[in-house]
DOMAR-686406 format. One record per residue (C-alpha): x, y, z; residue in three letters; residue number from 0. Coordinates in Angstrom, 2 decimals, decimal comma. Layout:
R;X;Y;Z;ALA;NUM
...
//
This chain:
R;-10,66;24,75;68,85;MET;0
R;-11,46;23,54;72,37;PHE;1
R;-10,99;19,95;71,21;ILE;2
R;-7,58;20,77;69,75;GLN;3
R;-6,55;22,59;72,94;THR;4
R;-7,64;19,59;75,01;GLY;5
R;-5,71;17,17;72,83;LEU;6
R;-2,56;19,29;73,04;ILE;7
R;-2,87;19,60;76,82;ARG;8
R;-3,47;15,85;77,17;ASN;9
R;-0,45;15,08;74,98;ALA;10
R;1,74;17,43;77,03;ARG;11
R;0,61;15,85;80,30;GLU;12
R;1,23;12,37;78,90;ALA;13
R;4,78;13,27;77,83;ILE;14
R;5,65;14,91;81,16;VAL;15
R;4,23;12,01;83,18;LEU;16
R;5,91;9,36;81,02;SER;17
R;9,31;11,07;81,32;LEU;18
R;8,95;11,21;85,10;GLN;19
R;8,08;7,53;85,32;ILE;20
R;10,80;6,53;82,87;PHE;21
R;13,54;8,46;84,67;SER;22
R;12,68;6,67;87,92;ARG;23
R;12,31;3,14;86,53;THR;24
R;14,98;2,69;83,85;ILE;25
R;17,93;2,87;86,24;GLY;26
R;16,31;0,56;88,78;ALA;27
R;15,42;-1,94;86,07;LYS;28
R;19,02;-2,63;85,07;TYR;29
R;20,66;-1,84;88,42;ARG;30
R;19,40;-5,18;89,72;LYS;31
R;21,37;-7,03;87,04;SER;32
R;25,14;-7,46;87,29;PHE;33
R;25,58;-7,17;83,52;LEU;34
R;22,99;-4,40;83,25;GLY;35
R;22,54;-3,05;79,75;TYR;36
R;24,69;-5,84;78,31;PHE;37
R;21,60;-8,07;78,44;TRP;38
R;20,24;-5,98;75,55;MET;39
R;23,11;-7,32;73,43;ILE;40
R;23,43;-10,92;74,63;VAL;41
R;20,48;-12,35;72,61;PRO;42
R;21,87;-10,84;69,40;VAL;43
R;25,30;-12,39;70,01;VAL;44
R;23,84;-15,80;70,88;VAL;45
R;21,53;-15,96;67,84;ILE;46
R;24,10;-14,63;65,38;ALA;47
R;26,78;-16,92;66,75;GLY;48
R;24,56;-19,99;66,54;GLY;49
R;23,46;-19,24;62,98;VAL;50
R;27,05;-18,59;61,90;SER;51
R;28,10;-21,97;63,30;VAL;52
R;25,19;-23,61;61,43;ALA;53
R;26,36;-21,95;58,23;LYS;54
R;29,91;-23,23;58,71;LEU;55
R;28,48;-26,73;59,23;ALA;56
R;26,59;-26,47;55,93;GLY;57
R;23,16;-26,51;57,56;THR;58
R;22,26;-23,08;56,19;ILE;59
R;22,85;-21,91;52,62;ASN;60
R;22,54;-18,11;52,85;PRO;61
R;23,32;-17,33;49,23;GLY;62
R;25,39;-14,33;48,16;ALA;63
R;25,41;-12,03;51,18;THR;64
R;27,99;-9,44;50,14;GLY;65
R;29,01;-8,75;53,74;LEU;66
R;30,84;-11,25;55,98;PRO;67
R;28,12;-13,66;57,05;TYR;68
R;28,37;-13,02;60,79;THR;69
R;27,99;-9,28;60,21;LEU;70
R;25,15;-9,98;57,74;PHE;71
R;23,31;-11,91;60,47;VAL;72
R;24,08;-9,36;63,18;PHE;73
R;22,40;-6,60;61,17;ILE;74
R;19,35;-8,70;60,32;GLY;75
R;18,83;-9,99;63,85;VAL;76
R;19,18;-6,52;65,43;VAL;77
R;16,60;-5,02;63,07;ILE;78
R;14,22;-7,95;63,62;TRP;79
R;14,55;-7,81;67,42;MET;80
R;13,90;-4,06;67,50;ILE;81
R;10,83;-4,51;65,30;PHE;82
R;9,47;-7,32;67,49;VAL;83
R;10,19;-5,43;70,71;GLU;84
R;8,29;-2,35;69,52;LEU;85
R;5,50;-4,53;68,15;LEU;86
R;4,85;-5,80;71,68;ASP;87
R;5,21;-2,42;73,42;VAL;88
R;1,57;-1,18;73,25;PRO;89
R;0,08;-4,48;74,40;TYR;90
R;2,59;-4,91;77,22;GLN;91
R;2,04;-1,32;78,33;ALA;92
R;-1,68;-1,81;78,88;PHE;93
R;-1,36;-5,38;80,14;ASP;94
R;1,17;-4,34;82,80;ASN;95
R;-1,06;-1,44;83,86;ALA;96
R;-4,17;-3,54;84,49;ARG;97
R;-3,97;-3,12;88,26;SER;98
R;-4,36;0,66;88,14;TYR;99
R;-5,60;1,47;84,64;LEU;100
R;-9,25;1,25;85,75;THR;101
R;-8,69;2,93;89,13;ARG;102
R;-6,52;5,98;88,46;VAL;103
R;-7,37;8,84;86,11;ASN;104
R;-4,29;9,83;84,10;PHE;105
R;-3,32;10,27;80,43;PRO;106
R;-3,36;6,67;79,19;ARG;107
R;-0,81;7,40;76,46;GLU;108
R;1,83;7,86;79,18;ALA;109
R;2,08;4,13;79,87;ILE;110
R;2,77;3,44;76,20;VAL;111
R;5,36;6,21;76,04;LEU;112
R;7,25;4,79;79,03;VAL;113
R;7,53;1,42;77,28;GLN;114
R;8,57;3,16;74,07;VAL;115
R;11,36;5,02;75,88;TYR;116
R;12,67;1,76;77,33;GLU;117
R;12,59;0,13;73,89;ALA;118
R;14,45;3,11;72,41;LEU;119
R;17,21;2,72;75,00;VAL;120
R;17,56;-0,91;73,89;GLY;121
R;17,57;0,11;70,21;ALA;122
R;20,26;2,72;70,86;ALA;123
R;22,44;0,19;72,70;ALA;124
R;22,12;-2,30;69,83;ARG;125
R;22,89;0,41;67,27;TYR;126
R;26,11;1,35;69,08;LEU;127
R;27,00;-2,32;69,36;PHE;128
R;26,45;-2,81;65,63;LEU;129
R;28,62;0,21;64,83;CYS;130
R;31,38;-1,27;67,00;ALA;131
R;31,12;-4,64;65,24;VAL;132
R;31,17;-2,99;61,80;ILE;133
R;34,18;-0,91;62,83;ALA;134
R;35,92;-4,11;63,93;ALA;135
R;35,49;-5,39;60,38;TYR;136
R;37,03;-2,14;59,11;GLY;137
R;34,11;-1,09;56,90;ILE;138
R;32,34;1,53;59,01;LEU;139
R;31,65;4,76;57,11;SER;140
R;29,70;7,88;57,99;PHE;141
R;27,14;7,23;55,25;GLY;142
R;26,79;3,61;56,27;GLY;143
R;26,26;4,57;59,92;ALA;144
R;23,53;7,05;58,93;LEU;145
R;21,73;4,52;56,72;ILE;146
R;21,96;1,92;59,48;LEU;147
R;20,45;4,45;61,91;LEU;148
R;17,67;5,25;59,45;ALA;149
R;16,94;1,53;59,08;SER;150
R;16,74;1,04;62,83;ILE;151
R;14,44;4,06;63,23;VAL;152
R;12,23;2,63;60,48;THR;153
R;12,04;-0,74;62,24;SER;154
R;11,04;1,14;65,42;VAL;155
R;8,25;2,99;63,59;LEU;156
R;7,06;-0,13;61,80;MET;157
R;6,93;-2,23;64,95;GLY;158
R;5,26;0,51;66,98;LEU;159
R;2,70;1,24;64,26;GLY;160
R;1,68;-2,40;63,82;VAL;161
R;1,67;-2,91;67,59;GLY;162
R;-0,62;0,08;68,17;MET;163
R;-3,04;-1,21;65,54;LEU;164
R;-3,15;-4,67;67,09;LEU;165
R;-2,95;-3,86;70,82;ALA;166
R;-6,66;-3,10;71,50;PRO;167
R;-7,72;-6,25;69,68;PHE;168
R;-5,07;-8,40;71,38;MET;169
R;-6,37;-7,25;74,77;ILE;170
R;-9,94;-8,10;73,80;LEU;171
R;-9,25;-11,33;71,89;PHE;172
R;-6,78;-13,86;73,29;GLU;173
R;-6,66;-15,81;70,01;ASP;174
R;-5,17;-12,81;68,24;LEU;175
R;-2,56;-12,47;70,97;ARG;176
R;-1,58;-16,11;70,52;ASN;177
R;-1,35;-15,61;66,75;THR;178
R;0,99;-12,65;67,22;VAL;179
R;3,13;-14,70;69,61;ARG;180
R;3,43;-17,38;66,95;LEU;181
R;4,51;-14,77;64,41;PHE;182
R;7,07;-13,32;66,80;VAL;183
R;8,52;-16,77;67,47;ALA;184
R;8,84;-17,91;63,85;TYR;185
R;8,42;-14,82;61,66;GLY;186
R;12,16;-14,25;61,52;ILE;187
R;12,45;-17,28;59,22;PHE;188
R;10,39;-15,56;56,50;VAL;189
R;12,56;-12,46;56,64;SER;190
R;16,05;-11,89;55,28;ALA;191
R;17,64;-12,11;58,74;ALA;192
R;19,63;-15,27;58,02;PHE;193
R;19,85;-15,47;54,24;TYR;194
R;19,70;-13,41;51,09;ALA;195
R;16,48;-13,84;49,06;PRO;196
R;16,60;-16,86;46,76;HIS;197
R;14,54;-17,50;43,65;SER;198
R;11,16;-19,20;43,82;GLY;199
R;8,08;-18,56;45,90;VAL;200
R;9,89;-18,52;49,25;PHE;201
R;12,47;-16,10;47,92;GLY;202
R;9,71;-13,82;46,66;ARG;203
R;8,00;-13,88;50,06;VAL;204
R;11,26;-12,80;51,66;ILE;205
R;11,78;-10,05;49,09;GLN;206
R;8,37;-8,43;49,58;ILE;207
R;8,53;-8,67;53,37;ASN;208
R;8,81;-5,01;54,55;PRO;209
R;11,25;-5,86;57,33;ILE;210
R;13,45;-7,61;54,73;SER;211
R;13,55;-4,35;52,75;ILE;212
R;14,75;-2,53;55,87;VAL;213
R;17,44;-5,18;56,41;MET;214
R;18,53;-4,90;52,78;ALA;215
R;18,82;-1,11;53,06;ALA;216
R;20,92;-1,38;56,22;ALA;217
R;23,25;-3,98;54,72;ARG;218
R;23,71;-2,13;51,46;GLU;219
R;24,39;1,06;53,38;GLY;220
R;27,04;-0,63;55,49;VAL;221
R;28,63;-2,30;52,46;GLU;222
R;28,61;0,60;49,98;THR;223
R;27,71;3,76;51,90;GLY;224
R;24,44;4,19;49,99;ASP;225
R;21,27;2,23;49,26;MET;226
R;20,51;3,15;45,66;THR;227
R;19,11;-0,21;44,62;SER;228
R;16,51;-0,37;47,43;VAL;229
R;15,86;3,36;47,98;ALA;230
R;12,32;3,49;46,45;PRO;231
R;11,13;0,42;48,35;ALA;232
R;12,76;1,65;51,57;PHE;233
R;11,12;5,08;51,23;LEU;234
R;7,74;3,39;50,74;ALA;235
R;8,28;1,35;53,92;VAL;236
R;9,21;4,52;55,84;VAL;237
R;6,07;6,35;54,70;LEU;238
R;3,80;3,39;55,46;VAL;239
R;5,41;2,99;58,90;SER;240
R;4,76;6,65;59,75;ILE;241
R;1,16;6,27;58,56;LEU;242
R;0,74;3,17;60,73;LEU;243
R;1,92;5,08;63,81;VAL;244
R;-0,54;7,91;63,13;VAL;245
R;-3,48;5,59;62,48;VAL;246
R;-2,50;3,39;65,43;GLY;247
R;-2,43;6,40;67,77;THR;248
R;-5,92;7,41;66,67;ILE;249
R;-7,20;3,84;67,05;LEU;250
R;-5,84;3,51;70,58;ILE;251
R;-7,50;6,76;71,63;ARG;252
R;-10,80;5,53;70,22;ILE;253
R;-10,52;1,99;71,59;ALA;254
R;-9,25;2,80;75,10;LEU;255
R;-12,70;3,46;76,65;PRO;256
R;-13,89;0,06;75,37;ILE;257
R;-10,77;-1,69;76,66;VAL;258
R;-11,06;-0,08;80,09;VAL;259
R;-14,77;-0,92;80,25;GLU;260
R;-13,93;-4,54;79,43;ARG;261
R;-11,47;-4,58;82,32;MET;262
R;-14,00;-3,01;84,69;LEU;263
R;-16,68;-5,63;84,03;ILE;264
R;-14,25;-8,41;84,87;GLY;265
R;-13,20;-9,44;81,37;GLY;266
R;-9,64;-9,65;80,12;ARG;267
//
């Protein structure tokens, strides 16, 4: 009972502290930039535009996409970028807090929550941008918007869950961090961000990729207003993502004393 009370109190303190820090930093972060929040959208536009030009030149054969190809790419790239951003959140939170993590006593979860809030602001901006693009194509529906939102939330949970599982080990082992960087840089090419799954081994790899399932659900929702054909696989990805977040939270709480001790003795 005392343990449960302590955990609840610690969680409450972490949430309050993280909200205070977030409210003071988020405005200052983008106030320094002339374009501000637009920088959350620029990478999506650049990547989608470049891939669309490559497709027109015949460099990319995307297969049967259903949606207009530019919109197809927009949806895939947004979901991938949100996943990658959340994947890196736990590591970046602790890495950025090295200077005071070992000197100040405070709920350590707060620094992760602050980074999560910032990533959620970016995800919300990209979601609104996607809705505007879809509306420009004249195919935005209420059901499609809800399914798109559910897909983005799932990519948030998936990225955060995987990131929380990997963060303690990435701090302790630089090789793992480099491996994750390599995945972040090139992993998009083994997802369905740029093309529909083809036949063969490569097509099968794309099909079973969980982030590809999320992309497929979002695209089908936008196109038809439902996601009947991918609903079971999408539900499985949602449940696994939630489980990853829960397990990752427990792992971080267990691993934090070891990570902080490593920092104290002059390691990473």
